[in-house]
N, C-alpha and C positions, 0 to 999 in steps of 0.2 A: 472303713474309713476312706475318705476321699483322697485321691492321689495328691492334690494340692496341699492337703493337711500333712500328709506324710513327707512331702518334699520340704515343707516349712519346718517340720520337726527335725528332719535330717540336717537341714542347714543350721538350725539352732544348736543341735548336738555337735555338729562340726565346729561351729564357732566357739562353743564352750571347750572343746578339746584343743583348740589352737593354743599354742604355747609360744610366748615370745621369750627369746633367750638373749642374754646380754653377754657380750664378749669384751674383754680388755686385751686388745691385740688378738692373739690366738687362744687366750685363756678364757675358759668359761667362768663367768662370775657366779659364785654359789650364794644362795640366800642366807645360809647359816654355815658355820664351820662343821666339818666332819670331825667328830671327836671319838676318843678311845678311852678305855679304862686306863688310869694312870700307869705309865711305864710299860704298857703292853700294846699288842696289836689287836686287842679285842674291841671291835666296833661298838660304840654306843649307838645302837640302831634307832632308839627312840629320839635322841637329840639330833641325830644325823639324817633322819629319814627324808626330810624335805629336800636336802641337797642330793642325797643318793637317788631319789626318785627323779629329780630334775636331770641328773646326768643320764639316767636311763631314757627318759623322754627325749632328751637332746639327741642321743644316738639313734633313737627310733625315727625322729623327725628328719635327721640329717644323714641319710644313707650314704651320701658321697664322702663322708668322713670315714676313711678306711682304717685309720689308727688314731686312737685317743691315748695320750700319755697321762697316766695318773702318777703324780709326783708326791713323794713323802718327804717332809722336812721336819727337823727337830730343833730344839734350842741347844745351847752349848753346855748344859749341865751334864756331868759325867764324862765318860771316855768317848772320844771321837769314833772309835771302831764300834762301840755299842750303839751310839747314836745312828751311825750309818746303817747298821743291821736293823734297828728298830724302824727307821724310815722306810726301808725296803719292805719289811714285813707289813707295815701299815698300808703302803701303796698296794701291795698284793692282796691284803684283806679287802680293800675297796673293790679291786678288780674281781675277786672271788664273789663278793656280794652281787655285783652287776651280772656276772656270769650266771649265778643262781637265779637271777630274775629274767633270764632269757637273752641277755646281750651276748652276741657272738664273741667268744674269747679271742678270736683272731684280730678283733678290732681294738683290743686293749693291750697296753704296755705299761707295766708297773716298774717304776724306777725310784731309787732313793738318792737323796742328796745329803742326808745326815744333817750336820750343823753348818754346812758350807755356804748356804744362801740365806742368811738371816734377812728379815724385813724390818727388824727392830734391833736395838742395841744390846739385848740380853742383860741389861743393867737393873731390871726390876721384874717382879713376878708377872706383871701385865705384859711387858715387852717379851719375855720368854714365852708366854702363852701365844703371842702373835706369831712367833717363829715355829711353834708346833702346829703344822698345818698340812693339809692335802690341797694340792692344786691340780687342775685338770686342763690339759692343753691339747689343742688339735696338733697332731704330728704328721699325719698324711691325709691328703685329699686325693681320692680316686687312685690310690696306690702310689702316689708320688710325695716324697718328703717336702714339707713346706719350706720354701725359700732356700733350698739346698742345705738346710741344717740337718745335723744328725737326728734321727728319729728319737733317740733316747735323750736328746737335749743336753747331753753331757753328764747325765746321771748314771748311776750304776743299776743296770737291769736287776730286778728283784727275783726273777725266776719265771718259769713258764706258767702263764695264766691258764692254758688249756689242759694242764695235767690234772 
């Protein structure tokens, strides 16, 4: 093959691999919700795959992000303590999936917020579904906390991702 053809092929492949990422503040906007089996921290990998892969690609492309906070949130159904624990377990499950895909565990921080940060009123099934979510937020750039805020964002750390 001619070198010019190989160069053109390489440029085409590179352009196809280029990924644009959308942020809302420091939060990565996910194309689809990350979902779990009802009442558990068992990832629905099929329904969540597009967003999980996007997070992995984001961290691969943005090596200067030294810490990404994965936040678990729940609705207000049930006891607050159980919701808190579930939100932590779900955030940790996402981090464990990313780690299994080759993401450096030291770049991930799993935190749970339970039912303390709703985005909807919890007054209907649809609203409660909006509150059951995973959010992904840049927490450190090049080893420095963003804006002087705590790296955990005020959430409860869910455990050690590297274990």
